[in-house]
GUKETOR-211928 format. One record per residue (C-alpha): residue in one letter; residue number from 1; x, y, z; chain. Coordinates in nm, 3 decimals. Example, Ala and Ser with C-alpha at 12.3 -4.5 7.8 and 13.67 -1.06 7.14 Angstrom:
2
{node 'A',1,{1.230,-0.450,0.780},'A'} {node 'S',2,{1.367,-0.106,0.714},'A'} 
***
This chain:
425
{node 'X',1,{-0.937,0.789,4.421},'A'} {node 'X',2,{-1.308,0.720,4.379},'A'} {node 'X',3,{-1.542,0.876,4.128},'A'} {node 'X',4,{-1.919,0.887,4.098},'A'} {node 'X',5,{-2.047,0.866,3.740},'A'} {node 'X',6,{-2.404,0.957,3.657},'A'} {node 'X',7,{-2.599,0.847,3.353},'A'} {node 'X',8,{-2.558,1.084,3.063},'A'} {node 'X',9,{-2.482,1.121,2.694},'A'} {node 'X',10,{-2.124,1.225,2.622},'A'} {node 'X',11,{-2.044,1.447,2.325},'A'} {node 'X',12,{-1.788,1.701,2.215},'A'} {node 'X',13,{-1.458,1.754,2.038},'A'} {node 'X',14,{-1.146,1.616,2.205},'A'} {node 'X',15,{-0.780,1.591,2.106},'A'} {node 'X',16,{-0.656,1.235,2.150},'A'} {node 'X',17,{-0.352,1.202,2.376},'A'} {node 'X',18,{-0.021,1.111,2.216},'A'} {node 'X',19,{0.073,0.748,2.165},'A'} {node 'X',20,{0.217,0.574,2.470},'A'} {node 'X',21,{0.365,0.294,2.260},'A'} {node 'X',22,{0.548,0.531,2.027},'A'} {node 'X',23,{0.672,0.749,2.314},'A'} {node 'X',24,{0.831,0.447,2.484},'A'} {node 'X',25,{1.000,0.343,2.161},'A'} {node 'X',26,{1.132,0.689,2.080},'A'} {node 'X',27,{1.284,0.720,2.427},'A'} {node 'X',28,{1.461,0.384,2.398},'A'} {node 'X',29,{1.600,0.464,2.053},'A'} {node 'X',30,{1.718,0.801,2.184},'A'} {node 'X',31,{1.902,0.629,2.471},'A'} {node 'X',32,{2.083,0.407,2.220},'A'} {node 'X',33,{2.180,0.699,1.994},'A'} {node 'X',34,{2.497,0.903,2.030},'A'} {node 'X',35,{2.378,1.261,2.033},'A'} {node 'X',36,{2.065,1.459,2.103},'A'} {node 'X',37,{1.719,1.355,1.985},'A'} {node 'X',38,{1.406,1.567,2.008},'A'} {node 'X',39,{1.070,1.400,2.066},'A'} {node 'X',40,{0.780,1.635,1.999},'A'} {node 'X',41,{0.436,1.588,2.156},'A'} {node 'X',42,{0.530,1.288,2.373},'A'} {node 'X',43,{0.281,1.129,2.609},'A'} {node 'X',44,{0.382,1.210,2.965},'A'} {node 'X',45,{0.224,0.949,3.190},'A'} {node 'X',46,{0.338,0.716,3.467},'A'} {node 'X',47,{0.459,0.447,3.225},'A'} {node 'X',48,{0.654,0.672,2.991},'A'} {node 'X',49,{0.802,0.857,3.288},'A'} {node 'X',50,{0.931,0.520,3.410},'A'} {node 'X',51,{1.102,0.468,3.073},'A'} {node 'X',52,{1.245,0.820,3.072},'A'} {node 'X',53,{1.381,0.775,3.425},'A'} {node 'X',54,{1.531,0.439,3.329},'A'} {node 'X',55,{1.706,0.598,3.031},'A'} {node 'X',56,{1.850,0.867,3.259},'A'} {node 'X',57,{1.974,0.604,3.504},'A'} {node 'X',58,{2.151,0.436,3.211},'A'} {node 'X',59,{2.337,0.752,3.117},'A'} {node 'X',60,{2.104,0.963,2.903},'A'} {node 'X',61,{2.036,1.330,2.968},'A'} {node 'X',62,{1.665,1.416,2.939},'A'} {node 'X',63,{1.505,1.760,2.939},'A'} {node 'X',64,{1.128,1.805,2.936},'A'} {node 'X',65,{1.005,2.127,2.775},'A'} {node 'X',66,{0.665,2.257,2.669},'A'} {node 'X',67,{0.717,2.140,2.312},'A'} {node 'X',68,{0.858,1.796,2.391},'A'} {node 'X',69,{1.154,1.607,2.533},'A'} {node 'X',70,{1.519,1.620,2.433},'A'} {node 'X',71,{1.724,1.311,2.514},'A'} {node 'X',72,{2.100,1.299,2.473},'A'} {node 'X',73,{2.231,0.945,2.449},'A'} {node 'X',74,{2.586,0.812,2.461},'A'} {node 'X',75,{2.550,0.544,2.195},'A'} {node 'X',76,{2.491,0.264,2.444},'A'} {node 'X',77,{2.357,0.231,2.799},'A'} {node 'X',78,{2.579,0.286,3.101},'A'} {node 'X',79,{2.579,0.096,3.428},'A'} {node 'X',80,{2.321,0.264,3.657},'A'} {node 'X',81,{2.398,0.363,4.013},'A'} {node 'X',82,{2.130,0.134,4.152},'A'} {node 'X',83,{1.830,-0.082,4.060},'A'} {node 'X',84,{1.600,0.054,3.791},'A'} {node 'X',85,{1.246,0.082,3.925},'A'} {node 'X',86,{1.008,0.021,3.634},'A'} {node 'X',87,{0.711,0.082,3.866},'A'} {node 'X',88,{0.414,-0.080,3.690},'A'} {node 'X',89,{0.540,-0.045,3.334},'A'} {node 'X',90,{0.589,-0.379,3.160},'A'} {node 'X',91,{0.690,-0.188,2.846},'A'} {node 'X',92,{0.978,-0.024,3.032},'A'} {node 'X',93,{1.098,-0.351,3.182},'A'} {node 'X',94,{1.066,-0.582,2.887},'A'} {node 'X',95,{1.176,-0.350,2.609},'A'} {node 'X',96,{1.491,-0.238,2.795},'A'} {node 'X',97,{1.601,-0.579,2.923},'A'} {node 'X',98,{1.805,-0.686,2.619},'A'} {node 'X',99,{1.956,-0.342,2.556},'A'} {node 'X',100,{2.077,-0.321,2.915},'A'} {node 'X',101,{2.329,-0.597,2.832},'A'} {node 'X',102,{2.512,-0.341,2.617},'A'} {node 'X',103,{2.624,-0.159,2.934},'A'} {node 'X',104,{2.972,-0.224,3.071},'A'} {node 'X',105,{2.837,-0.325,3.411},'A'} {node 'X',106,{2.538,-0.507,3.554},'A'} {node 'X',107,{2.184,-0.367,3.543},'A'} {node 'X',108,{1.910,-0.467,3.786},'A'} {node 'X',109,{1.541,-0.419,3.709},'A'} {node 'X',110,{1.260,-0.421,3.964},'A'} {node 'X',111,{0.911,-0.276,4.001},'A'} {node 'X',112,{0.588,-0.273,4.195},'A'} {node 'X',113,{0.397,-0.587,4.289},'A'} {node 'X',114,{0.176,-0.585,3.979},'A'} {node 'X',115,{0.490,-0.585,3.761},'A'} {node 'X',116,{0.672,-0.846,3.967},'A'} {node 'X',117,{0.386,-1.085,3.884},'A'} {node 'X',118,{0.426,-1.044,3.507},'A'} {node 'X',119,{0.640,-1.305,3.329},'A'} {node 'X',120,{0.971,-1.245,3.153},'A'} {node 'X',121,{1.105,-1.602,3.142},'A'} {node 'X',122,{1.078,-1.659,2.766},'A'} {node 'X',123,{1.259,-1.332,2.696},'A'} {node 'X',124,{1.538,-1.402,2.945},'A'} {node 'X',125,{1.586,-1.749,2.792},'A'} {node 'X',126,{1.609,-1.600,2.442},'A'} {node 'X',127,{1.860,-1.343,2.566},'A'} {node 'X',128,{2.065,-1.630,2.706},'A'} {node 'X',129,{2.076,-1.788,2.361},'A'} {node 'X',130,{2.235,-1.464,2.237},'A'} {node 'X',131,{2.508,-1.474,2.501},'A'} {node 'X',132,{2.346,-1.253,2.766},'A'} {node 'X',133,{2.389,-1.372,3.123},'A'} {node 'X',134,{2.128,-1.292,3.388},'A'} {node 'X',135,{2.019,-1.386,3.738},'A'} {node 'X',136,{1.671,-1.381,3.889},'A'} {node 'X',137,{1.661,-1.209,4.228},'A'} {node 'X',138,{1.324,-1.356,4.322},'A'} {node 'X',139,{1.100,-1.615,4.162},'A'} {node 'X',140,{1.243,-1.771,3.846},'A'} {node 'X',141,{1.082,-1.630,3.532},'A'} {node 'X',142,{0.980,-1.302,3.696},'A'} {node 'X',143,{1.142,-0.975,3.799},'A'} {node 'X',144,{1.343,-0.855,3.980},'A'} {node 'X',145,{1.629,-0.963,3.758},'A'} {node 'X',146,{1.994,-0.870,3.712},'A'} {node 'X',147,{2.137,-0.850,3.360},'A'} {node 'X',148,{2.513,-0.890,3.319},'A'} {node 'X',149,{2.662,-0.623,3.096},'A'} {node 'X',150,{2.946,-0.651,2.852},'A'} {node 'X',151,{2.767,-0.676,2.521},'A'} {node 'X',152,{2.560,-0.916,2.313},'A'} {node 'X',153,{2.712,-1.197,2.111},'A'} {node 'X',154,{2.426,-1.237,1.862},'A'} {node 'X',155,{2.349,-1.547,1.658},'A'} {node 'X',156,{2.029,-1.743,1.607},'A'} {node 'X',157,{1.740,-1.746,1.849},'A'} {node 'X',158,{1.381,-1.871,1.846},'A'} {node 'X',159,{1.097,-1.709,2.034},'A'} {node 'X',160,{0.727,-1.771,2.069},'A'} {node 'X',161,{0.507,-1.499,1.926},'A'} {node 'X',162,{0.197,-1.561,2.137},'A'} {node 'X',163,{0.315,-1.438,2.479},'A'} {node 'X',164,{0.420,-1.075,2.438},'A'} {node 'X',165,{0.530,-0.872,2.139},'A'} {node 'X',166,{0.744,-0.673,2.384},'A'} {node 'X',167,{0.984,-0.969,2.403},'A'} {node 'X',168,{1.048,-0.941,2.031},'A'} {node 'X',169,{1.078,-0.562,2.045},'A'} {node 'X',170,{1.336,-0.595,2.322},'A'} {node 'X',171,{1.560,-0.809,2.101},'A'} {node 'X',172,{1.501,-0.588,1.797},'A'} {node 'X',173,{1.618,-0.280,1.987},'A'} {node 'X',174,{1.938,-0.444,2.113},'A'} {node 'X',175,{2.060,-0.678,1.841},'A'} {node 'X',176,{2.172,-0.420,1.582},'A'} {node 'X',177,{2.456,-0.352,1.829},'A'} {node 'X',178,{2.547,-0.720,1.880},'A'} {node 'X',179,{2.891,-0.854,1.788},'A'} {node 'X',180,{2.759,-1.065,1.503},'A'} {node 'X',181,{2.449,-1.097,1.287},'A'} {node 'X',182,{2.133,-1.202,1.468},'A'} {node 'X',183,{1.842,-1.401,1.329},'A'} {node 'X',184,{1.519,-1.416,1.528},'A'} {node 'X',185,{1.273,-1.689,1.434},'A'} {node 'X',186,{0.913,-1.678,1.557},'A'} {node 'X',187,{0.782,-2.027,1.632},'A'} {node 'X',188,{0.410,-1.950,1.675},'A'} {node 'X',189,{0.164,-1.701,1.532},'A'} {node 'X',190,{0.291,-1.352,1.606},'A'} {node 'X',191,{0.013,-1.189,1.805},'A'} {node 'X',192,{0.006,-0.813,1.857},'A'} {node 'X',193,{0.200,-0.789,1.530},'A'} {node 'X',194,{0.128,-0.415,1.489},'A'} {node 'X',195,{0.333,-0.340,1.801},'A'} {node 'X',196,{0.636,-0.505,1.641},'A'} {node 'X',197,{0.571,-0.295,1.331},'A'} {node 'X',198,{0.576,0.018,1.550},'A'} {node 'X',199,{0.918,-0.087,1.681},'A'} {node 'X',200,{1.057,-0.141,1.331},'A'} {node 'X',201,{0.911,0.191,1.211},'A'} {node 'X',202,{1.071,0.378,1.501},'A'} {node 'X',203,{1.407,0.209,1.447},'A'} {node 'X',204,{1.406,0.324,1.085},'A'} {node 'X',205,{1.361,0.682,1.210},'A'} {node 'X',206,{1.686,0.633,1.401},'A'} {node 'X',207,{1.878,0.476,1.111},'A'} {node 'X',208,{1.842,0.107,1.195},'A'} {node 'X',209,{1.765,-0.142,0.918},'A'} {node 'X',210,{1.612,-0.482,0.995},'A'} {node 'X',211,{1.509,-0.731,0.727},'A'} {node 'X',212,{1.182,-0.915,0.787},'A'} {node 'X',213,{1.024,-1.213,0.616},'A'} {node 'X',214,{0.696,-1.166,0.434},'A'} {node 'X',215,{0.508,-1.347,0.710},'A'} {node 'X',216,{0.693,-1.155,0.983},'A'} {node 'X',217,{0.816,-1.479,1.136},'A'} {node 'X',218,{1.186,-1.415,1.078},'A'} {node 'X',219,{1.399,-1.108,1.149},'A'} {node 'X',220,{1.754,-1.068,1.015},'A'} {node 'X',221,{1.961,-0.808,1.197},'A'} {node 'X',222,{2.306,-0.709,1.075},'A'} {node 'X',223,{2.559,-0.632,1.346},'A'} {node 'X',224,{2.764,-0.316,1.381},'A'} {node 'X',225,{2.474,-0.076,1.326},'A'} {node 'X',226,{2.448,0.254,1.514},'A'} {node 'X',227,{2.142,0.450,1.617},'A'} {node 'X',228,{2.142,0.807,1.485},'A'} {node 'X',229,{1.973,1.090,1.679},'A'} {node 'X',230,{1.634,1.182,1.539},'A'} {node 'X',231,{1.380,1.460,1.549},'A'} {node 'X',232,{1.020,1.346,1.535},'A'} {node 'X',233,{0.669,1.411,1.664},'A'} {node 'X',234,{0.448,1.152,1.834},'A'} {node 'X',235,{0.105,1.096,1.681},'A'} {node 'X',236,{-0.220,1.046,1.870},'A'} {node 'X',237,{-0.303,0.720,2.048},'A'} {node 'X',238,{-0.581,0.505,1.903},'A'} {node 'X',239,{-0.581,0.288,2.217},'A'} {node 'X',240,{-0.684,0.585,2.429},'A'} {node 'X',241,{-0.905,0.738,2.160},'A'} {node 'X',242,{-1.112,0.417,2.161},'A'} {node 'X',243,{-1.267,0.513,2.495},'A'} {node 'X',244,{-1.368,0.853,2.360},'A'} {node 'X',245,{-1.507,0.704,2.039},'A'} {node 'X',246,{-1.723,0.449,2.220},'A'} {node 'X',247,{-1.842,0.716,2.463},'A'} {node 'X',248,{-1.948,0.931,2.169},'A'} {node 'X',249,{-2.108,0.639,1.986},'A'} {node 'X',250,{-2.320,0.548,2.288},'A'} {node 'X',251,{-2.379,0.914,2.372},'A'} {node 'X',252,{-2.451,1.202,2.137},'A'} {node 'X',253,{-2.153,1.178,1.906},'A'} {node 'X',254,{-1.796,1.307,1.920},'A'} {node 'X',255,{-1.508,1.445,1.715},'A'} {node 'X',256,{-1.166,1.310,1.808},'A'} {node 'X',257,{-0.866,1.491,1.660},'A'} {node 'X',258,{-0.491,1.413,1.649},'A'} {node 'X',259,{-0.550,1.074,1.483},'A'} {node 'X',260,{-0.321,0.980,1.194},'A'} {node 'X',261,{-0.517,0.818,0.910},'A'} {node 'X',262,{-0.200,0.642,0.790},'A'} {node 'X',263,{-0.099,0.511,1.132},'A'} {node 'X',264,{0.064,0.170,1.186},'A'} {node 'X',265,{-0.102,0.142,1.526},'A'} {node 'X',266,{-0.294,-0.183,1.551},'A'} {node 'X',267,{-0.562,-0.024,1.766},'A'} {node 'X',268,{-0.662,0.189,1.469},'A'} {node 'X',269,{-0.881,-0.116,1.403},'A'} {node 'X',270,{-1.129,0.037,1.647},'A'} {node 'X',271,{-1.260,0.241,1.354},'A'} {node 'X',272,{-1.327,-0.062,1.134},'A'} {node 'X',273,{-1.471,-0.264,1.421},'A'} {node 'X',274,{-1.716,0.004,1.529},'A'} {node 'X',275,{-1.806,0.063,1.165},'A'} {node 'X',276,{-1.879,-0.307,1.115},'A'} {node 'X',277,{-2.105,-0.294,1.420},'A'} {node 'X',278,{-2.307,-0.014,1.265},'A'} {node 'X',279,{-2.140,0.298,1.399},'A'} {node 'X',280,{-2.158,0.603,1.176},'A'} {node 'X',281,{-1.799,0.722,1.131},'A'} {node 'X',282,{-1.621,0.968,0.906},'A'} {node 'X',283,{-1.250,1.055,0.887},'A'} {node 'X',284,{-1.153,1.412,0.807},'A'} {node 'X',285,{-0.778,1.483,0.778},'A'} {node 'X',286,{-0.654,1.402,1.132},'A'} {node 'X',287,{-0.998,1.389,1.291},'A'} {node 'X',288,{-1.259,1.115,1.330},'A'} {node 'X',289,{-1.626,1.200,1.365},'A'} {node 'X',290,{-1.861,0.946,1.520},'A'} {node 'X',291,{-2.236,0.982,1.560},'A'} {node 'X',292,{-2.472,0.828,1.811},'A'} {node 'X',293,{-2.539,0.485,1.662},'A'} {node 'X',294,{-2.729,0.163,1.716},'A'} {node 'X',295,{-2.483,-0.125,1.725},'A'} {node 'X',296,{-2.513,-0.487,1.615},'A'} {node 'X',297,{-2.322,-0.783,1.758},'A'} {node 'X',298,{-2.007,-0.916,1.591},'A'} {node 'X',299,{-1.736,-1.177,1.640},'A'} {node 'X',300,{-1.406,-0.994,1.677},'A'} {node 'X',301,{-1.060,-1.151,1.668},'A'} {node 'X',302,{-0.864,-0.960,1.932},'A'} {node 'X',303,{-0.530,-1.140,1.902},'A'} {node 'X',304,{-0.362,-0.824,1.767},'A'} {node 'X',305,{-0.561,-0.573,1.974},'A'} {node 'X',306,{-0.564,-0.689,2.338},'A'} {node 'X',307,{-0.579,-0.334,2.474},'A'} {node 'X',308,{-0.913,-0.275,2.301},'A'} {node 'X',309,{-1.089,-0.567,2.470},'A'} {node 'X',310,{-1.223,-0.385,2.781},'A'} {node 'X',311,{-1.384,-0.102,2.585},'A'} {node 'X',312,{-1.506,-0.339,2.312},'A'} {node 'X',313,{-1.674,-0.545,2.584},'A'} {node 'X',314,{-1.859,-0.231,2.694},'A'} {node 'X',315,{-1.964,-0.155,2.336},'A'} {node 'X',316,{-2.087,-0.513,2.295},'A'} {node 'X',317,{-2.319,-0.483,2.596},'A'} {node 'X',318,{-2.500,-0.217,2.396},'A'} {node 'X',319,{-2.502,-0.412,2.068},'A'} {node 'X',320,{-2.805,-0.614,1.963},'A'} {node 'X',321,{-2.730,-0.986,1.949},'A'} {node 'X',322,{-2.450,-1.213,2.071},'A'} {node 'X',323,{-2.095,-1.080,2.036},'A'} {node 'X',324,{-1.778,-1.283,2.074},'A'} {node 'X',325,{-1.437,-1.140,2.152},'A'} {node 'X',326,{-1.199,-1.423,2.066},'A'} {node 'X',327,{-0.827,-1.503,2.109},'A'} {node 'X',328,{-0.786,-1.304,2.427},'A'} {node 'X',329,{-0.621,-1.548,2.670},'A'} {node 'X',330,{-0.315,-1.319,2.707},'A'} {node 'X',331,{-0.535,-1.068,2.889},'A'} {node 'X',332,{-0.495,-1.277,3.203},'A'} {node 'X',333,{-0.136,-1.148,3.244},'A'} {node 'X',334,{-0.194,-0.776,3.195},'A'} {node 'X',335,{-0.211,-0.516,3.477},'A'} {node 'X',336,{-0.493,-0.731,3.611},'A'} {node 'X',337,{-0.659,-1.049,3.490},'A'} {node 'X',338,{-0.849,-0.841,3.237},'A'} {node 'X',339,{-1.077,-1.125,3.136},'A'} {node 'X',340,{-1.190,-1.174,3.493},'A'} {node 'X',341,{-1.188,-0.803,3.578},'A'} {node 'X',342,{-1.403,-0.672,3.293},'A'} {node 'X',343,{-1.637,-0.971,3.314},'A'} {node 'X',344,{-1.699,-0.944,3.689},'A'} {node 'X',345,{-1.746,-0.566,3.687},'A'} {node 'X',346,{-1.985,-0.559,3.390},'A'} {node 'X',347,{-2.183,-0.843,3.550},'A'} {node 'X',348,{-2.235,-0.618,3.852},'A'} {node 'X',349,{-2.400,-0.374,3.612},'A'} {node 'X',350,{-2.633,-0.640,3.475},'A'} {node 'X',351,{-2.439,-0.737,3.163},'A'} {node 'X',352,{-2.485,-1.087,3.023},'A'} {node 'X',353,{-2.119,-1.176,2.980},'A'} {node 'X',354,{-1.947,-1.516,2.996},'A'} {node 'X',355,{-1.586,-1.630,2.976},'A'} {node 'X',356,{-1.546,-1.930,2.745},'A'} {node 'X',357,{-1.180,-2.042,2.739},'A'} {node 'X',358,{-1.005,-1.761,2.550},'A'} {node 'X',359,{-1.321,-1.573,2.453},'A'} {node 'X',360,{-1.580,-1.338,2.596},'A'} {node 'X',361,{-1.941,-1.400,2.495},'A'} {node 'X',362,{-2.164,-1.097,2.545},'A'} {node 'X',363,{-2.539,-1.086,2.488},'A'} {node 'X',364,{-2.692,-0.748,2.419},'A'} {node 'X',365,{-2.850,-0.506,2.417},'A'} {node 'X',366,{-2.849,-0.473,2.796},'A'} {node 'X',367,{-2.982,-0.189,3.005},'A'} {node 'X',368,{-2.693,-0.146,3.246},'A'} {node 'X',369,{-2.750,-0.033,3.604},'A'} {node 'X',370,{-2.532,0.179,3.827},'A'} {node 'X',371,{-2.316,-0.020,4.067},'A'} {node 'X',372,{-2.020,-0.008,4.302},'A'} {node 'X',373,{-1.725,-0.095,4.080},'A'} {node 'X',374,{-1.352,-0.161,4.114},'A'} {node 'X',375,{-1.080,-0.072,3.865},'A'} {node 'X',376,{-0.858,-0.362,3.979},'A'} {node 'X',377,{-0.575,-0.107,3.954},'A'} {node 'X',378,{-0.597,-0.145,3.576},'A'} {node 'X',379,{-0.615,0.174,3.373},'A'} {node 'X',380,{-0.804,0.022,3.081},'A'} {node 'X',381,{-1.061,-0.140,3.310},'A'} {node 'X',382,{-1.108,0.194,3.490},'A'} {node 'X',383,{-1.167,0.386,3.168},'A'} {node 'X',384,{-1.395,0.120,3.020},'A'} {node 'X',385,{-1.611,0.117,3.333},'A'} {node 'X',386,{-1.638,0.495,3.324},'A'} {node 'X',387,{-1.778,0.478,2.971},'A'} {node 'X',388,{-2.012,0.193,3.072},'A'} {node 'X',389,{-2.139,0.395,3.368},'A'} {node 'X',390,{-2.253,0.674,3.137},'A'} {node 'X',391,{-2.499,0.427,2.980},'A'} {node 'X',392,{-2.619,0.287,3.314},'A'} {node 'X',393,{-2.932,0.387,3.504},'A'} {node 'X',394,{-2.848,0.550,3.834},'A'} {node 'X',395,{-2.509,0.636,3.981},'A'} {node 'X',396,{-2.195,0.425,3.964},'A'} {node 'X',397,{-1.904,0.451,4.205},'A'} {node 'X',398,{-1.566,0.341,4.068},'A'} {node 'X',399,{-1.269,0.304,4.303},'A'} {node 'X',400,{-0.901,0.301,4.217},'A'} {node 'X',401,{-0.929,0.560,3.941},'A'} {node 'X',402,{-0.582,0.699,4.004},'A'} {node 'X',403,{-0.452,0.418,3.784},'A'} {node 'X',404,{-0.555,0.609,3.469},'A'} {node 'X',405,{-0.235,0.811,3.515},'A'} {node 'X',406,{-0.056,0.503,3.383},'A'} {node 'X',407,{-0.157,0.581,3.023},'A'} {node 'X',408,{-0.407,0.870,3.003},'A'} {node 'X',409,{-0.361,1.127,3.283},'A'} {node 'X',410,{-0.616,1.370,3.135},'A'} {node 'X',411,{-0.889,1.108,3.093},'A'} {node 'X',412,{-1.129,1.246,3.354},'A'} {node 'X',413,{-1.067,1.601,3.234},'A'} {node 'X',414,{-1.151,1.497,2.877},'A'} {node 'X',415,{-1.462,1.311,2.991},'A'} {node 'X',416,{-1.577,1.626,3.171},'A'} {node 'X',417,{-1.514,1.818,2.848},'A'} {node 'X',418,{-1.748,1.572,2.673},'A'} {node 'X',419,{-2.019,1.658,2.923},'A'} {node 'X',420,{-1.984,1.356,3.151},'A'} {node 'X',421,{-2.129,1.411,3.499},'A'} {node 'X',422,{-1.842,1.281,3.712},'A'} {node 'X',423,{-1.750,1.375,4.068},'A'} {node 'X',424,{-1.427,1.284,4.244},'A'} {node 'X',425,{-1.499,1.176,4.602},'A'} 
***
């Protein structure tokens, strides 16, 4: 799908979509519970549908209704009738890998090409240290992969914290049901720490207790625990709301509702970052109001907020001075090489942007120009470029926009509601 975006000032009041990260986690905990859980206001997108389908293949019953999803689990996964297709969802693949070993039989995971190119080697090695056997069905260190069922022994394992927080979440989900106590030690700085916090928070909702060190570099997990069915509602997604907030900031202002002021989501930092850049923000109950604002450059450590980098890069093109987005090397192994993708596309629009090792250096304020752009089949690149195009002179054509269904299916609808002049061609 291609869209044409014309210059214009977005504004309006929009309800943020529900959190993708929390929806994934609630579905996985529901699979591992014995009984029926109800998940209110879930995000239904390509990625979470992949997780829901995977849970069903591993024995859960799932019913989607207007007010949410009910998932009936059997207390542990079952052997599926065939390979589990995770499509393009790394969250589905990585966070279910360890738990799949709890099944009585073998479980095979596969996916589309973009997922096959994303690494899982460190996680598979850590699972091996806990007694889980596996076999790569293609290139070593990458899916497709077969996990041998029969349970998890437990014990001590070490894992790097600077590759993917999803590796740690995968072990956290599975190890409460191991045969013996498990201790997970993190050997490097734990990046994307808030995503691990989301996992621990969700596990508590389902009755699982995990002891963490003060520095979050050690996790002690008692064996013999059981997930209890839960009833909960999914809060709004700050990762997706970031695109709306920047659009309003560069446009004529916006009000974004369904945002929990007490959220553990790491991408809630978008509020503080934009505020530090000069944006005029106000929080009212579950709503954030942002006004049209002149922005100033900042250095921003993005080690815990990799998903915000594309839209922050757009904001920085419109900020006066030299901005630096640092500690972002992991963006090279996302849905696309996000460092290369956002840099090359914004350069087409006239942005002064440079990659320096694990940083982006952006000089602003730049008058962007309309261009022919490519999403690189990356939902966050597609949405960031749409917001950038609203601030560009002339028309922009963006191809590959169907990828927004991965995380924010109503994105174009919401942009229209904010007054964006966008045509699908």
